[in-house]
C-alpha positions in Angstrom: -72.1 -79.2 -29.3 -73.8 -78.6 -32.6 -76.5 -76.0 -33.1 -80.0 -77.5 -33.5 -83.6 -76.9 -32.7 -86.7 -75.1 -34.0 -86.9 -72.8 -37.0 -83.2 -71.8 -36.9 -82.1 -75.4 -37.6 -84.4 -75.8 -40.7 -83.4 -72.3 -42.0 -79.6 -72.8 -42.2 -78.9 -72.6 -38.4 -79.7 -68.9 -38.7 -80.7 -68.1 -35.1 -78.8 -64.9 -34.3 -82.0 -62.8 -34.4 -84.2 -65.4 -32.6 -86.5 -64.0 -30.0 -87.7 -67.2 -28.4 -86.4 -70.2 -26.4 -83.8 -71.0 -29.1 -82.0 -67.8 -28.2 -80.4 -69.8 -25.4 -78.5 -71.7 -28.1 -77.9 -69.0 -30.8 -77.8 -65.6 -29.2 -78.8 -64.9 -25.6 -79.8 -61.3 -26.4 -83.1 -62.7 -27.8 -84.1 -63.9 -24.4 -85.0 -60.4 -23.5 -88.1 -60.7 -25.8 -89.5 -63.7 -23.9 -92.5 -62.6 -21.7 -93.6 -65.9 -20.2 -92.1 -69.2 -19.1 -90.9 -71.4 -22.0 -89.2 -74.8 -22.2 -87.9 -76.9 -25.1 -86.4 -80.3 -25.8 -84.5 -81.3 -28.9 -82.7 -84.3 -30.4 -80.7 -84.7 -33.5 -78.6 -87.6 -35.0 -75.6 -86.2 -36.9 -75.3 -88.0 -40.2 -77.6 -90.7 -38.9 -74.8 -92.0 -36.6 -76.6 -93.0 -33.4 -73.5 -92.8 -31.3 -73.3 -89.1 -32.0 -76.9 -88.4 -30.9 -77.3 -85.0 -29.4 -80.0 -84.4 -26.7 -80.9 -80.9 -25.4 -83.2 -79.3 -22.9 -83.8 -75.5 -22.4 -85.8 -73.4 -20.0 -86.4 -69.6 -20.0 -87.9 -67.7 -17.1 -88.8 -64.0 -17.1 -88.4 -62.2 -13.7 -89.5 -58.6 -14.0 -87.3 -56.9 -16.7 -84.8 -59.8 -16.6 -85.0 -63.2 -18.3 -82.9 -66.1 -17.0 -82.2 -69.3 -18.9 -80.8 -72.8 -18.4 -79.5 -75.1 -21.1 -78.4 -78.8 -20.8 -76.8 -80.6 -23.7 -75.3 -84.1 -24.1 -73.8 -85.9 -27.0 -72.1 -89.2 -27.6 -72.1 -92.7 -26.0 -70.3 -94.6 -23.2 -66.8 -94.3 -24.8 -67.2 -90.7 -25.9 -69.4 -88.2 -24.1 -69.7 -84.4 -24.4 -71.7 -82.3 -22.0 -72.5 -78.6 -22.2 -74.4 -76.9 -19.4 -75.2 -73.2 -19.4 -76.8 -70.4 -17.3 -77.9 -67.4 -19.3 -79.3 -63.9 -18.7 -81.0 -61.5 -21.2 -82.2 -58.0 -20.8 -83.6 -55.1 -22.8 -81.5 -51.9 -22.6 -84.1 -50.0 -24.7 -87.1 -50.8 -26.8 -84.8 -51.8 -29.7 -81.6 -52.9 -28.1 -81.1 -56.3 -26.3 -78.1 -57.9 -24.7 -77.4 -61.3 -23.3 -74.7 -63.4 -21.7 -74.2 -67.1 -20.8 -71.7 -69.0 -18.6 -71.1 -72.6 -19.6 -69.5 -75.7 -18.2 -68.1 -78.0 -20.9 -66.9 -81.6 -20.2 -65.4 -84.3 -22.5 -65.1 -87.9 -21.2 -63.3 -90.7 -23.0 -63.6 -94.3 -22.1 -61.0 -97.0 -21.8 -59.1 -95.0 -19.1 -58.5 -91.8 -21.0 -60.3 -89.8 -18.4 -62.2 -86.6 -18.4 -61.4 -82.9 -19.1 -63.5 -79.8 -18.6 -63.5 -76.1 -19.1 -65.6 -73.0 -18.2 -66.5 -70.7 -21.1 -68.5 -67.5 -21.6 -70.5 -66.3 -24.5 -72.8 -63.4 -25.2 -74.5 -61.3 -27.8 -76.6 -58.3 -28.8 -79.4 -57.4 -31.1 -80.6 -54.1 -32.4 -83.9 -53.3 -34.3 -83.1 -50.7 -36.9 -86.8 -50.5 -37.7 -89.9 -52.7 -37.6 -88.5 -54.9 -40.4 -84.7 -55.1 -39.9 -82.7 -56.5 -37.0 -78.9 -56.6 -36.6 -77.3 -59.2 -34.3 -73.9 -60.3 -33.2 -72.5 -63.0 -30.9 -69.2 -64.2 -29.6 -68.5 -67.5 -27.9 -65.5 -68.4 -25.8 -63.4 -65.3 -26.6 -60.6 -66.3 -24.3 -60.3 -69.8 -25.9 -60.6 -71.8 -22.7 -58.2 -74.7 -22.4 -59.1 -78.4 -21.9 -55.4 -79.2 -21.2 -51.9 -78.0 -22.2 -52.4 -79.2 -25.8 -56.1 -78.6 -26.5 -58.5 -75.6 -26.3 -62.0 -74.7 -27.3 -62.1 -72.3 -30.2 -63.5 -68.8 -30.2 -66.4 -68.2 -32.6 -67.6 -64.8 -33.8 -71.0 -64.5 -35.6 -72.7 -61.5 -37.1 -75.8 -61.1 -39.3 -79.3 -59.7 -39.8 -82.9 -60.6 -40.1 -85.2 -58.9 -42.6 -89.0 -59.3 -42.2 -90.7 -59.0 -45.6 -94.1 -59.4 -43.8 -95.5 -61.1 -40.7 -95.3 -64.4 -42.7 -91.8 -64.2 -44.3 -88.4 -63.7 -42.6 -85.0 -63.8 -44.2 -81.8 -64.4 -42.2 -78.2 -64.0 -43.2 -75.1 -64.6 -41.0 -71.3 -64.9 -41.2 -69.6 -67.3 -38.8 -65.8 -67.2 -38.1 -63.9 -69.6 -35.9 -60.3 -69.0 -35.1 -59.5 -72.5 -36.5 -61.6 -72.5 -39.7 -62.5 -70.5 -42.7 -65.6 -68.2 -42.5 -69.0 -69.7 -43.1 -72.0 -68.0 -44.7 -75.5 -69.1 -43.4 -78.7 -68.0 -45.0 -82.3 -69.1 -44.5 -85.9 -68.2 -44.9 -88.9 -68.9 -42.7 -92.4 -68.9 -44.1 -95.4 -68.9 -41.8 -97.8 -70.5 -44.4 -100.7 -70.5 -42.0 -101.3 -69.9 -38.3 -100.4 -73.5 -37.7 -97.9 -74.4 -40.4 -94.4 -73.0 -40.8 -91.9 -73.9 -43.6 -88.1 -73.4 -43.4 -85.3 -73.5 -46.0 -81.6 -72.7 -45.7 -78.1 -73.2 -47.0 -74.5 -72.7 -45.6 -71.0 -72.8 -46.9 -67.7 -74.5 -45.8 -68.9 -77.2 -46.1 -71.8 -76.7 -48.5 -74.9 -77.8 -46.6 -78.7 -77.7 -47.4 -81.4 -77.4 -44.7 -85.2 -77.8 -44.7 -87.8 -78.2 -42.1 -91.4 -77.5 -41.0 -93.2 -76.6 -37.8 -96.6 -77.1 -36.4 -98.1 -74.6 -33.9 -101.0 -75.5 -31.8 -102.1 -73.4 -28.8 -98.9 -73.1 -26.6 -97.1 -76.0 -28.2 -94.8 -76.1 -31.2 -93.2 -79.1 -32.9 -90.4 -78.7 -35.5 -88.9 -81.4 -37.7 -85.9 -80.5 -39.9 -82.9 -82.0 -41.5 -79.6 -80.8 -43.0 -77.8 -82.5 -45.9 -74.1 -82.8 -46.5 -73.1 -84.0 -49.9 -70.6 -86.5 -48.5 -71.7 -87.3 -45.0 -75.5 -87.3 -45.6 -78.4 -86.3 -43.5 -78.8 -85.0 -39.9 -82.4 -85.2 -38.9 -83.7 -83.2 -35.9 -86.9 -83.1 -33.8 -87.8 -80.4 -31.2 -90.8 -79.6 -29.0 -91.4 -76.2 -27.4 -93.9 -75.2 -24.7 -94.8 -71.6 -24.1 -96.9 -70.6 -21.2 -99.6 -68.0 -21.8 -99.5 -64.7 -20.1 
């Protein structure tokens, strides 16, 4: 399942230091910063191929000092369907140090009699605020490389990076991703809170070279984000997401 949703998608998929509902997708440690119920839905169409459409829904619920999360994701069509369902937990260990973990159930179903395979995976991360402006974060997904069958497995992915906040309005993110099966990728992005209502996002990543852009609109307890990525050969992947945040 591809990463998508919110500011992270528009800013190069740089969500390791997220502290909102998108932490369910990028780094569960950020859940620890959520103080009230939040929910989100997202949809993207990879390279404008409708059959690869990816639908997602997320819920985060604080309970005392703990934050629990649920993520549901589905991609594909009748002859090819991927599902990804996760239960997450995030907690503060101190004012500056957060941890999070998520247990996932992954399924892949092929039509025309090819059947269905599935696997259980685990992922988790941490984040640490060095000061008011600088946050370090790391995340590992599927470290045991869960098998789908004797010939196929899901890859392990390790990500590390940081967020630097120049001001309340400008955030810069930089991350390195490494899958056991692929070369390392570098993802960078910037988020600019132009006004209380309008947010602008830009990003870039390597291997393959991809550009990202997006904007968000914040009104009361609702947020809408529209973004896209651009691959020089395969083209555009547009994305739309909606977030609801309950007030305390």
